[in-house]
Structure formats: C-alpha cells, structure tokens
DRENPA-3360 file (N, C-alpha, C; in nm, 2 decimals, always signed):
BEGIN
1 = MKRTLLSV = -3.30/-0.65/-0.09/-3.35/-0.52/-0.01/-3.33/-0.58/+0.10 ~ -3.26/-0.40/+0.13/-3.22/-0.31/+0.26/-3.31/-0.32/+0.41 ~ -3.18/-0.39/+0.48/-3.28/-0.42/+0.59/-3.19/-0.28/+0.67 ~ -3.27/-0.23/+0.77/-3.26/-0.16/+0.90/-3.33/-0.21/+1.07 ~ -3.18/-0.15/+1.12/-3.25/-0.21/+1.30/-3.30/-0.07/+1.34 ~ -3.39/-0.06/+1.44/-3.49/-0.03/+1.50/-3.47/-0.04/+1.64 ~ -3.44/+0.02/+1.72/-3.48/+0.03/+1.89/-3.51/+0.10/+1.95 ~ -3.55/+0.05/+2.11/-3.66/+0.05/+2.20/-3.66/+0.01/+2.29;
9 = GLFICIGV = -3.64/+0.10/+2.41/-3.56/+0.06/+2.53/-3.48/+0.06/+2.60 ~ -3.45/-0.01/+2.71/-3.31/-0.05/+2.79/-3.24/-0.15/+2.73 ~ -3.13/-0.18/+2.80/-3.02/-0.30/+2.74/-3.05/-0.50/+2.83 ~ -2.97/-0.55/+2.82/-2.96/-0.64/+2.83/-3.00/-0.78/+2.75 ~ -3.21/-0.78/+2.71/-3.18/-0.91/+2.63/-3.23/-0.85/+2.46 ~ -3.16/-0.92/+2.34/-3.21/-0.86/+2.22/-3.34/-0.93/+2.18 ~ -3.43/-0.92/+2.09/-3.50/-0.97/+2.02/-3.58/-0.92/+1.93 ~ -3.48/-1.00/+1.80/-3.60/-0.93/+1.66/-3.61/-1.03/+1.57;
17 = SIAKAQVS = -3.70/-1.03/+1.47/-3.80/-1.12/+1.44/-3.72/-1.24/+1.34 ~ -3.59/-1.23/+1.35/-3.51/-1.29/+1.26/-3.44/-1.45/+1.35 ~ -3.43/-1.37/+1.44/-3.31/-1.45/+1.60/-3.36/-1.36/+1.68 ~ -3.33/-1.46/+1.77/-3.32/-1.43/+1.94/-3.16/-1.45/+2.07 ~ -3.16/-1.32/+2.11/-3.04/-1.37/+2.20/-3.07/-1.40/+2.34 ~ -3.01/-1.46/+2.40/-2.98/-1.53/+2.47/-2.95/-1.54/+2.60 ~ -2.93/-1.57/+2.71/-2.83/-1.56/+2.85/-2.69/-1.65/+2.81 ~ -2.60/-1.60/+2.83/-2.45/-1.65/+2.79/-2.39/-1.74/+2.94;
25 = EGGLPAAT = -2.34/-1.83/+2.95/-2.29/-1.89/+3.10/-2.19/-1.81/+3.13 ~ -2.10/-1.69/+3.10/-2.00/-1.64/+3.13/-1.84/-1.74/+3.08 ~ -1.70/-1.72/+3.18/-1.60/-1.82/+3.17/-1.53/-1.62/+3.06 ~ -1.45/-1.75/+3.00/-1.29/-1.71/+2.95/-1.28/-1.77/+2.81 ~ -1.23/-1.73/+2.66/-1.16/-1.82/+2.61/-1.07/-1.92/+2.60 ~ -1.05/-2.04/+2.56/-0.94/-2.14/+2.60/-0.84/-2.08/+2.53 ~ -0.81/-1.94/+2.46/-0.72/-1.90/+2.41/-0.64/-1.82/+2.49 ~ -0.72/-1.75/+2.57/-0.61/-1.68/+2.69/-0.59/-1.73/+2.80;
33 = DPAYTAHL = -0.59/-1.88/+2.75/-0.52/-1.95/+2.88/-0.38/-1.98/+2.81 ~ -0.25/-1.92/+2.93/-0.16/-1.92/+2.86/-0.12/-2.09/+2.86 ~ -0.18/-2.25/+2.88/-0.13/-2.31/+2.85/-0.12/-2.39/+2.73 ~ -0.27/-2.26/+2.72/-0.32/-2.31/+2.56/-0.23/-2.16/+2.41 ~ -0.24/-2.07/+2.47/-0.17/-1.97/+2.42/-0.06/-2.02/+2.31 ~ +0.09/-2.02/+2.39/+0.18/-2.09/+2.30/+0.15/-2.18/+2.18 ~ +0.05/-2.27/+2.17/+0.02/-2.35/+2.08/-0.06/-2.32/+2.00 ~ -0.09/-2.21/+1.96/-0.19/-2.16/+1.88/-0.12/-2.05/+1.82;
41 = ISPQSIPQ = -0.20/-2.02/+1.66/-0.15/-1.95/+1.54/-0.13/-1.83/+1.65 ~ -0.02/-1.71/+1.57/-0.04/-1.60/+1.60/-0.17/-1.42/+1.55 ~ -0.19/-1.46/+1.64/-0.36/-1.37/+1.61/-0.34/-1.28/+1.48 ~ -0.18/-1.30/+1.40/-0.25/-1.23/+1.30/-0.27/-1.35/+1.19 ~ -0.29/-1.45/+1.25/-0.23/-1.52/+1.11/-0.40/-1.56/+1.13 ~ -0.52/-1.55/+1.22/-0.64/-1.59/+1.24/-0.67/-1.55/+1.11 ~ -0.76/-1.63/+1.03/-0.81/-1.60/+0.90/-0.92/-1.48/+0.90 ~ -0.94/-1.43/+0.83/-1.04/-1.24/+0.86/-1.12/-1.24/+0.71;
49 = ISFQSPDA = -1.26/-1.26/+0.78/-1.32/-1.20/+0.64/-1.38/-1.06/+0.72 ~ -1.30/-0.98/+0.56/-1.39/-0.79/+0.54/-1.45/-0.81/+0.48 ~ -1.59/-0.70/+0.49/-1.67/-0.67/+0.41/-1.65/-0.47/+0.43 ~ -1.77/-0.39/+0.36/-1.69/-0.32/+0.30/-1.86/-0.18/+0.37 ~ -1.81/-0.13/+0.46/-1.89/-0.06/+0.59/-2.03/+0.03/+0.47 ~ -2.16/-0.01/+0.55/-2.22/+0.06/+0.48/-2.25/+0.25/+0.43 ~ -2.37/+0.28/+0.29/-2.28/+0.37/+0.32/-2.39/+0.48/+0.39 ~ -2.28/+0.62/+0.52/-2.31/+0.69/+0.57/-2.35/+0.79/+0.52;
57 = HSSLMQDS = -2.36/+0.87/+0.45/-2.54/+0.92/+0.42/-2.63/+0.85/+0.36 ~ -2.60/+0.74/+0.29/-2.74/+0.70/+0.27/-2.81/+0.65/+0.36 ~ -2.75/+0.59/+0.52/-2.78/+0.61/+0.64/-2.91/+0.72/+0.69 ~ -2.82/+0.81/+0.67/-2.84/+0.93/+0.75/-2.98/+0.93/+0.64 ~ -2.98/+0.98/+0.55/-3.05/+1.03/+0.48/-3.26/+0.91/+0.47 ~ -3.20/+0.78/+0.51/-3.32/+0.71/+0.57/-3.40/+0.69/+0.70 ~ -3.34/+0.74/+0.80/-3.35/+0.79/+0.94/-3.50/+0.87/+0.94 ~ -3.52/+1.00/+0.80/-3.68/+1.01/+0.91/-3.74/+0.95/+0.84;
65 = VNYALHNG = -3.70/+0.87/+0.69/-3.80/+0.79/+0.68/-3.85/+0.71/+0.75 ~ -3.77/+0.55/+0.84/-3.77/+0.51/+0.92/-3.86/+0.58/+1.06 ~ -3.85/+0.69/+1.08/-3.89/+0.71/+1.17/-4.05/+0.76/+1.16 ~ -4.06/+0.79/+1.04/-4.21/+0.79/+1.00/-4.28/+0.68/+1.01 ~ -4.21/+0.60/+0.94/-4.30/+0.50/+0.90/-4.30/+0.37/+1.03 ~ -4.18/+0.42/+1.08/-4.18/+0.34/+1.18/-4.25/+0.38/+1.36 ~ -4.30/+0.47/+1.39/-4.43/+0.45/+1.49/-4.30/+0.56/+1.54 ~ -4.16/+0.60/+1.51/-4.11/+0.74/+1.58/-3.99/+0.61/+1.67;
73 = LLRIGTLI = -3.95/+0.51/+1.59/-3.85/+0.40/+1.66/-3.78/+0.48/+1.60 ~ -3.60/+0.48/+1.67/-3.44/+0.50/+1.60/-3.41/+0.42/+1.51 ~ -3.34/+0.44/+1.45/-3.27/+0.37/+1.37/-3.15/+0.36/+1.39 ~ -3.08/+0.25/+1.45/-2.93/+0.24/+1.51/-2.87/+0.15/+1.45 ~ -2.90/+0.13/+1.29/-2.76/+0.04/+1.23/-2.90/+0.01/+1.11 ~ -2.77/-0.08/+1.08/-2.77/-0.13/+0.97/-2.72/-0.27/+0.94 ~ -2.81/-0.33/+0.81/-2.74/-0.53/+0.83/-2.69/-0.51/+0.70 ~ -2.59/-0.61/+0.70/-2.55/-0.67/+0.57/-2.59/-0.82/+0.53;
81 = NSDIDFKN = -2.55/-0.85/+0.41/-2.55/-0.96/+0.41/-2.44/-1.08/+0.42 ~ -2.43/-1.18/+0.49/-2.31/-1.29/+0.49/-2.31/-1.39/+0.46 ~ -2.20/-1.48/+0.41/-2.26/-1.60/+0.41/-2.14/-1.71/+0.48 ~ -2.14/-1.65/+0.64/-2.03/-1.73/+0.66/-2.02/-1.87/+0.77 ~ -2.03/-1.97/+0.78/-2.00/-2.09/+0.79/-1.87/-2.15/+0.85 ~ -1.95/-2.19/+1.01/-1.82/-2.33/+1.10/-1.72/-2.37/+0.96 ~ -1.84/-2.44/+0.90/-1.78/-2.57/+0.84/-1.64/-2.53/+0.73 ~ -1.69/-2.39/+0.66/-1.60/-2.38/+0.53/-1.48/-2.28/+0.57;
89 = IGTITTMS = -1.47/-2.23/+0.66/-1.41/-2.13/+0.74/-1.34/-2.11/+0.87 ~ -1.19/-2.05/+0.90/-1.18/-2.07/+0.99/-1.06/-2.16/+1.00 ~ -0.95/-2.14/+1.16/-0.90/-2.25/+1.17/-0.93/-2.35/+1.33 ~ -0.84/-2.42/+1.28/-0.89/-2.54/+1.35/-0.76/-2.59/+1.45 ~ -0.68/-2.57/+1.61/-0.60/-2.60/+1.63/-0.58/-2.69/+1.77 ~ -0.53/-2.84/+1.73/-0.59/-2.95/+1.82/-0.50/-2.90/+1.93 ~ -0.55/-2.90/+2.11/-0.45/-2.89/+2.12/-0.39/-3.07/+2.23 ~ -0.26/-3.04/+2.29/-0.25/-3.23/+2.39/-0.36/-3.31/+2.42;
97 = DGLKIWQL = -0.42/-3.23/+2.51/-0.56/-3.27/+2.54/-0.59/-3.32/+2.47 ~ -0.66/-3.27/+2.36/-0.81/-3.34/+2.28/-0.88/-3.19/+2.20 ~ -0.86/-3.09/+2.29/-0.92/-2.96/+2.32/-0.87/-2.90/+2.11 ~ -1.00/-2.86/+2.06/-1.02/-2.84/+1.96/-1.04/-2.67/+1.93 ~ -0.97/-2.57/+1.98/-0.99/-2.41/+1.94/-1.04/-2.41/+1.76 ~ -1.14/-2.37/+1.74/-1.17/-2.28/+1.61/-1.17/-2.15/+1.62 ~ -1.08/-2.02/+1.54/-1.10/-1.94/+1.52/-1.12/-1.87/+1.42 ~ -1.21/-1.77/+1.41/-1.23/-1.69/+1.31/-1.21/-1.52/+1.31;
105 = RISVPNSR = -1.17/-1.46/+1.22/-1.20/-1.20/+1.25/-1.31/-1.21/+1.15 ~ -1.36/-1.15/+1.23/-1.49/-1.11/+1.11/-1.47/-0.87/+1.15 ~ -1.44/-0.85/+1.01/-1.42/-0.75/+0.95/-1.41/-0.61/+0.90 ~ -1.58/-0.46/+1.00/-1.56/-0.41/+0.89/-1.54/-0.23/+0.93 ~ -1.45/-0.16/+0.90/-1.38/-0.11/+0.89/-1.41/+0.01/+0.96 ~ -1.42/+0.11/+1.02/-1.47/+0.21/+1.04/-1.61/+0.19/+1.18 ~ -1.62/+0.07/+1.15/-1.76/+0.04/+1.26/-1.73/+0.09/+1.42 ~ -1.88/+0.18/+1.46/-1.85/+0.22/+1.59/-1.88/+0.06/+1.67;
113 = ALGLYYDE = -1.99/-0.06/+1.63/-2.05/-0.14/+1.68/-2.10/-0.27/+1.56 ~ -2.07/-0.39/+1.66/-2.08/-0.49/+1.51/-2.22/-0.58/+1.59 ~ -2.30/-0.61/+1.52/-2.37/-0.78/+1.59/-2.35/-0.87/+1.51 ~ -2.43/-0.99/+1.58/-2.40/-1.12/+1.44/-2.52/-1.19/+1.46 ~ -2.61/-1.20/+1.35/-2.70/-1.28/+1.36/-2.69/-1.41/+1.26 ~ -2.78/-1.51/+1.30/-2.79/-1.67/+1.33/-2.90/-1.77/+1.23 ~ -2.89/-1.77/+1.12/-3.04/-1.79/+1.07/-3.02/-1.99/+1.08 ~ -2.84/-2.03/+1.12/-2.84/-2.19/+1.15/-2.73/-2.20/+1.30;
121 = FHLPQGVK = -2.79/-2.23/+1.42/-2.69/-2.24/+1.56/-2.75/-2.32/+1.69 ~ -2.67/-2.44/+1.61/-2.67/-2.52/+1.69/-2.52/-2.62/+1.72 ~ -2.56/-2.59/+1.90/-2.42/-2.65/+1.92/-2.45/-2.74/+2.03 ~ -2.31/-2.87/+2.05/-2.37/-2.96/+2.06/-2.32/-2.99/+2.23 ~ -2.38/-3.02/+2.30/-2.25/-3.07/+2.43/-2.15/-3.03/+2.44 ~ -2.07/-3.02/+2.53/-1.91/-3.02/+2.50/-1.81/-2.89/+2.45 ~ -1.97/-2.76/+2.42/-1.87/-2.62/+2.27/-1.90/-2.57/+2.42 ~ -1.82/-2.49/+2.35/-1.83/-2.30/+2.44/-1.83/-2.22/+2.37;
129 = YFLTNSTG = -1.88/-2.12/+2.29/-1.89/-2.01/+2.16/-1.84/-1.90/+2.23 ~ -1.77/-1.85/+2.20/-1.73/-1.67/+2.23/-1.73/-1.55/+2.13 ~ -1.72/-1.46/+2.16/-1.63/-1.34/+2.11/-1.60/-1.22/+2.18 ~ -1.49/-1.21/+2.09/-1.44/-1.08/+2.19/-1.41/-0.96/+2.05 ~ -1.39/-0.84/+2.12/-1.40/-0.72/+2.03/-1.14/-0.70/+2.00 ~ -1.16/-0.63/+1.92/-1.01/-0.64/+1.91/-0.89/-0.55/+2.03 ~ -1.01/-0.52/+2.16/-0.91/-0.48/+2.23/-0.86/-0.66/+2.38 ~ -0.99/-0.77/+2.31/-0.96/-0.82/+2.45/-1.08/-0.76/+2.57;
137 = KQVLGAYT = -1.10/-0.69/+2.62/-1.16/-0.62/+2.67/-1.32/-0.71/+2.71 ~ -1.40/-0.65/+2.65/-1.55/-0.72/+2.58/-1.52/-0.88/+2.59 ~ -1.60/-0.91/+2.63/-1.59/-1.09/+2.61/-1.78/-1.12/+2.64 ~ -1.84/-1.14/+2.53/-1.98/-1.21/+2.51/-1.95/-1.40/+2.50 ~ -1.97/-1.44/+2.60/-2.01/-1.60/+2.56/-1.97/-1.68/+2.77 ~ -1.95/-1.76/+2.77/-2.01/-1.87/+2.70/-2.14/-1.91/+2.63 ~ -2.15/-1.93/+2.51/-2.35/-2.00/+2.44/-2.32/-2.12/+2.42 ~ -2.34/-2.21/+2.47/-2.34/-2.35/+2.44/-2.50/-2.37/+2.45;
145 = TNNNADDG = -2.49/-2.50/+2.45/-2.63/-2.61/+2.36/-2.71/-2.51/+2.44 ~ -2.75/-2.43/+2.58/-2.84/-2.42/+2.66/-2.95/-2.32/+2.52 ~ -2.82/-2.20/+2.45/-2.88/-2.11/+2.35/-2.90/-2.19/+2.24 ~ -2.95/-2.28/+2.24/-2.97/-2.37/+2.10/-3.15/-2.27/+2.10 ~ -3.19/-2.28/+1.99/-3.34/-2.27/+1.93/-3.42/-2.38/+1.91 ~ -3.49/-2.35/+1.90/-3.60/-2.52/+1.80/-3.62/-2.44/+1.64 ~ -3.57/-2.30/+1.62/-3.60/-2.31/+1.46/-3.49/-2.30/+1.40 ~ -3.35/-2.29/+1.50/-3.17/-2.35/+1.49/-3.21/-2.16/+1.44;
153 = SFATEKVQ = -3.25/-2.05/+1.54/-3.16/-1.91/+1.47/-3.14/-1.81/+1.59 ~ -3.07/-1.75/+1.60/-3.00/-1.68/+1.72/-2.97/-1.58/+1.67 ~ -2.91/-1.46/+1.77/-2.83/-1.33/+1.79/-2.76/-1.27/+1.86 ~ -2.64/-1.19/+1.88/-2.55/-1.24/+1.99/-2.51/-1.04/+1.93 ~ -2.48/-1.04/+2.08/-2.52/-0.87/+2.14/-2.42/-0.74/+2.08 ~ -2.37/-0.68/+2.09/-2.30/-0.56/+2.02/-2.19/-0.63/+2.08 ~ -2.10/-0.58/+2.00/-1.92/-0.57/+2.00/-1.90/-0.48/+1.98 ~ -1.82/-0.43/+2.08/-1.76/-0.28/+1.99/-1.63/-0.29/+1.93;
161 = GGIINLEM = -1.66/-0.14/+1.87/-1.57/-0.17/+1.71/-1.60/-0.17/+1.59 ~ -1.45/-0.21/+1.54/-1.53/-0.30/+1.31/-1.45/-0.42/+1.39 ~ -1.39/-0.50/+1.45/-1.36/-0.64/+1.44/-1.42/-0.73/+1.58 ~ -1.50/-0.84/+1.51/-1.53/-0.92/+1.64/-1.42/-1.05/+1.63 ~ -1.35/-1.12/+1.69/-1.28/-1.23/+1.71/-1.37/-1.29/+1.75 ~ -1.41/-1.44/+1.69/-1.51/-1.56/+1.72/-1.41/-1.72/+1.76 ~ -1.45/-1.76/+1.83/-1.33/-1.84/+1.93/-1.45/-1.98/+1.95 ~ -1.43/-2.12/+1.88/-1.49/-2.22/+1.98/-1.45/-2.32/+2.03;
169 = DIASNVDI = -1.45/-2.32/+2.16/-1.41/-2.48/+2.19/-1.45/-2.56/+2.23 ~ -1.43/-2.65/+2.16/-1.50/-2.78/+2.13/-1.44/-2.90/+2.20 ~ -1.53/-2.96/+2.31/-1.43/-3.06/+2.37/-1.42/-3.14/+2.25 ~ -1.30/-3.26/+2.34/-1.24/-3.37/+2.27/-1.31/-3.43/+2.20 ~ -1.39/-3.49/+2.28/-1.51/-3.56/+2.29/-1.64/-3.58/+2.17 ~ -1.65/-3.41/+2.13/-1.77/-3.36/+2.04/-1.75/-3.42/+1.87 ~ -1.85/-3.49/+1.83/-1.80/-3.42/+1.72/-1.85/-3.33/+1.55 ~ -1.73/-3.33/+1.51/-1.75/-3.15/+1.48/-1.85/-3.11/+1.40;
177 = NTIKLHIN = -1.87/-3.25/+1.34/-1.97/-3.29/+1.21/-2.15/-3.22/+1.23 ~ -2.11/-3.25/+1.38/-2.25/-3.16/+1.45/-2.28/-3.04/+1.49 ~ -2.17/-3.00/+1.48/-2.21/-2.84/+1.51/-2.23/-2.75/+1.39 ~ -2.35/-2.68/+1.38/-2.42/-2.59/+1.32/-2.38/-2.45/+1.36 ~ -2.36/-2.42/+1.27/-2.38/-2.19/+1.30/-2.30/-2.17/+1.20 ~ -2.43/-2.03/+1.13/-2.44/-2.01/+1.03/-2.50/-1.85/+1.05 ~ -2.38/-1.74/+1.02/-2.40/-1.59/+1.01/-2.47/-1.54/+0.88 ~ -2.58/-1.54/+0.89/-2.66/-1.49/+0.76/-2.62/-1.32/+0.72;
185 = YIAVFDKS = -2.66/-1.25/+0.88/-2.63/-1.13/+0.84/-2.55/-1.08/+0.99 ~ -2.40/-0.92/+0.93/-2.37/-0.87/+1.00/-2.44/-0.73/+1.00 ~ -2.47/-0.71/+1.15/-2.55/-0.62/+1.18/-2.44/-0.44/+1.19 ~ -2.44/-0.38/+1.16/-2.37/-0.22/+1.17/-2.40/-0.12/+1.24 ~ -2.38/-0.08/+1.35/-2.44/+0.04/+1.44/-2.36/+0.12/+1.41 ~ -2.46/+0.22/+1.42/-2.39/+0.41/+1.43/-2.47/+0.46/+1.55 ~ -2.54/+0.40/+1.61/-2.65/+0.44/+1.71/-2.66/+0.36/+1.83 ~ -2.61/+0.43/+1.94/-2.70/+0.30/+2.10/-2.57/+0.21/+2.09;
193 = TAYLNQYA = -2.44/+0.29/+2.07/-2.36/+0.23/+2.11/-2.17/+0.25/+2.22 ~ -2.27/+0.36/+2.29/-2.16/+0.52/+2.41/-2.15/+0.38/+2.45 ~ -2.23/+0.32/+2.54/-2.21/+0.24/+2.68/-2.06/+0.11/+2.62 ~ -2.08/+0.10/+2.52/-1.94/-0.01/+2.45/-1.80/+0.09/+2.47 ~ -1.83/+0.21/+2.49/-1.67/+0.29/+2.52/-1.56/+0.21/+2.57 ~ -1.66/+0.17/+2.68/-1.54/+0.17/+2.80/-1.51/+0.01/+2.76 ~ -1.49/-0.05/+2.64/-1.38/-0.14/+2.64/-1.35/-0.13/+2.54 ~ -1.25/+0.02/+2.46/-1.23/+0.05/+2.36/-1.07/+0.02/+2.47;
201 = LESGSNLK = -1.00/+0.00/+2.40/-0.81/+0.05/+2.46/-0.76/+0.20/+2.50 ~ -0.75/+0.19/+2.62/-0.74/+0.30/+2.63/-0.65/+0.40/+2.60 ~ -0.59/+0.53/+2.58/-0.41/+0.56/+2.49/-0.35/+0.53/+2.63 ~ -0.20/+0.46/+2.54/-0.11/+0.51/+2.64/-0.11/+0.28/+2.80 ~ -0.27/+0.26/+2.73/-0.27/+0.12/+2.81/-0.20/+0.00/+2.75 ~ -0.18/-0.08/+2.83/-0.10/-0.19/+2.84/-0.23/-0.35/+2.83 ~ -0.24/-0.44/+2.72/-0.35/-0.50/+2.73/-0.30/-0.65/+2.79 ~ -0.21/-0.65/+2.84/-0.18/-0.73/+2.97/-0.24/-0.72/+3.10;
209 = TTSVIMPY = -0.28/-0.63/+3.10/-0.26/-0.58/+3.26/-0.41/-0.52/+3.26 ~ -0.49/-0.52/+3.15/-0.61/-0.45/+3.10/-0.72/-0.55/+3.14 ~ -0.81/-0.52/+3.27/-0.89/-0.66/+3.33/-1.01/-0.64/+3.15 ~ -1.08/-0.76/+3.17/-1.13/-0.78/+3.10/-1.31/-0.72/+3.17 ~ -1.32/-0.62/+3.09/-1.51/-0.60/+3.16/-1.62/-0.69/+3.08 ~ -1.67/-0.72/+3.16/-1.83/-0.80/+3.09/-1.99/-0.73/+3.08 ~ -2.06/-0.74/+2.99/-2.18/-0.62/+3.00/-2.28/-0.70/+3.07 ~ -2.36/-0.61/+3.14/-2.40/-0.44/+3.07/-2.37/-0.43/+3.21;
217 = DSSSPCEV = -2.34/-0.30/+3.26/-2.33/-0.23/+3.37/-2.34/-0.07/+3.34 ~ -2.41/-0.05/+3.27/-2.44/+0.07/+3.26/-2.55/+0.12/+3.10 ~ -2.61/+0.26/+3.12/-2.73/+0.22/+3.06/-2.64/+0.37/+2.94 ~ -2.69/+0.39/+2.81/-2.66/+0.48/+2.74/-2.67/+0.62/+2.78 ~ -2.55/+0.76/+2.71/-2.58/+0.87/+2.78/-2.73/+0.95/+2.79 ~ -2.82/+0.89/+2.67/-2.90/+0.89/+2.63/-3.03/+0.87/+2.74 ~ -3.00/+0.77/+2.84/-3.06/+0.67/+2.86/-3.03/+0.71/+3.07 ~ -3.18/+0.65/+3.15/-3.16/+0.65/+3.27/-3.11/+0.50/+3.32;
225 = NAACASGF = -3.04/+0.51/+3.41/-3.01/+0.35/+3.52/-3.12/+0.32/+3.56 ~ -3.15/+0.19/+3.59/-3.29/+0.20/+3.69/-3.19/+0.25/+3.85 ~ -3.32/+0.27/+3.93/-3.34/+0.29/+4.06/-3.41/+0.24/+4.12 ~ -3.39/+0.11/+4.19/-3.53/+0.02/+4.25/-3.51/+0.03/+4.37 ~ -3.59/+0.07/+4.46/-3.60/-0.01/+4.61/-3.49/-0.12/+4.74 ~ -3.49/-0.11/+4.79/-3.42/-0.18/+4.87/-3.45/-0.32/+4.82 ~ -3.42/-0.44/+4.77/-3.54/-0.55/+4.79/-3.58/-0.61/+4.61 ~ -3.60/-0.52/+4.55/-3.61/-0.56/+4.43/-3.51/-0.54/+4.28;
233 = TNQKNATV = -3.40/-0.59/+4.39/-3.26/-0.60/+4.30/-3.33/-0.70/+4.17 ~ -3.43/-0.80/+4.15/-3.42/-0.90/+4.03/-3.49/-0.83/+3.93 ~ -3.62/-0.74/+3.97/-3.66/-0.61/+3.89/-3.56/-0.53/+3.85 ~ -3.50/-0.48/+3.90/-3.39/-0.36/+3.79/-3.27/-0.47/+3.75 ~ -3.20/-0.60/+3.71/-3.24/-0.67/+3.60/-3.31/-0.75/+3.53 ~ -3.43/-0.73/+3.52/-3.49/-0.81/+3.47/-3.58/-0.64/+3.29 ~ -3.45/-0.54/+3.35/-3.49/-0.43/+3.20/-3.40/-0.53/+3.10 ~ -3.54/-0.46/+3.03/-3.53/-0.51/+2.89/-3.46/-0.41/+2.72;
241 = HIEYLYPV = -3.30/-0.44/+2.62/-3.35/-0.34/+2.54/-3.46/-0.46/+2.44 ~ -3.49/-0.38/+2.31/-3.54/-0.50/+2.19/-3.49/-0.40/+2.10 ~ -3.36/-0.47/+1.98/-3.38/-0.44/+1.86/-3.49/-0.54/+1.71 ~ -3.56/-0.40/+1.67/-3.63/-0.48/+1.56/-3.53/-0.48/+1.42 ~ -3.58/-0.61/+1.35/-3.57/-0.58/+1.16/-3.69/-0.52/+1.11 ~ -3.65/-0.40/+1.07/-3.73/-0.43/+0.89/-3.68/-0.39/+0.78 ~ -3.75/-0.45/+0.64/-3.69/-0.45/+0.49/-3.72/-0.29/+0.50 ~ -3.67/-0.17/+0.41/-3.67/-0.07/+0.39/-3.64/-0.08/+0.27;
% end
C-alpha cells in the first residue's frame, strides 16, 4: 500500500498517525570532535543503504486526488518502506575512553529532503542519537532516553538533501543490547522544503569554516513568520507544523 504525507500549519513539531516527533537536546555528534575524528573510519567507508526515489510523475498525478480526498491538505511527500535495524547494520567504533560511535548513511538520490519514521525507538540512559545532512550544516539531536514513547514509535524531522548521516554515541557503561532503533519508513519530501535550503553547501564554501545551523529560524516562502507583541515569546515559539500520514 502506498502512503502519502499531507501537511497543514507552520513548523516546529511533527505529529503523525504512526509516530511522534519530540524536542531534541542539542549538542553535536562525537564524530565532529577532533579527539575522535582521527580514530574513525573515513566518511566514504561508512556503510550506506540506498533506496530508489519515488516516481515523480506518479506523485504529481496523486496531488489532485489527495487534495479532494483530504479536505484540501497539501501532499508534501511519499513514504517508502524500509527495514533498517540498529542491531543489523552500520559500523561501531570504540574509542580509547570506551565511548562507542555507531554510524550509518541513508541515501535516496535526487531528493529535496528526507525524514525517518520508527516503529521501534528506545534509547537507554547514556545514548545520544544525531542526524546530519551531507554537508554537515544541519544537525538534528541529540535524541535521548527522554524521547522514548510508551508505544515505541518516533519520527525525526526533515533533513536537507538526499542523504542522512546517522550517528549514535553510546557511553561505555551502556549495554548495546538494550538499544532499540528500527526505521520502517523513509519520507521523501518534494514540497515544504524551502526553509532547508540554508543547510545546503554554498558554491565555493569550505566545510571546515561553515557554521552549523540548528532548525528552525524561518518559515517557508509561502508562509508568514510569527510576529507577536513583546512579552509573548513563548507563544511565538509554540507554533506547530503538523504532518499527517494517509494511505492512498
């Protein structure tokens, strides 16, 4: 069965029928620390899982049907099935201080943005999970034990481009057998991605001098940034972007 992502509202949090995105704790992946970088495998050697991009023509043909069926909500992407389990794929490197760094790359060529949906997500205390785009400018995370849901489901926000780098930093005292992370859907977005352009590597720029940008700081061009009176900062930051998953 094919599934479609429909969107309404403005950004910050994502609620989906099968999973729920939650607030991350910030920070940077351990692999960006020079103390660890020299001991990791090269980026080119990180295991990669590749998926075929959804057919663009078929997606466009669905738009008018979806618009009528779902009260005018905009189709923003398509989900593709996946079976990615932390226990079966990726590479783990153990540092001299006992920290374990798990790395994996997911690729869907020619995509504007990708999102991940999990039917199993349980991180014990001492684990930090990050996602980055191919340029390293966009960083999502750290996701931790505070993001565990009672039903085990989870979803992470859009990552710019057709590549997502996954990293899990595991403290030395953590039993890796207690970690659960299974990705059952990959969302391929073809709309509602303009705000992500800031994370793409600009022509002629150098990654070493490119600052990391943390989401979010702006709405998409078709939207209007919140403009609240002084004293209403909390209300301004409470704006929500909701994405619905429908079978079609």
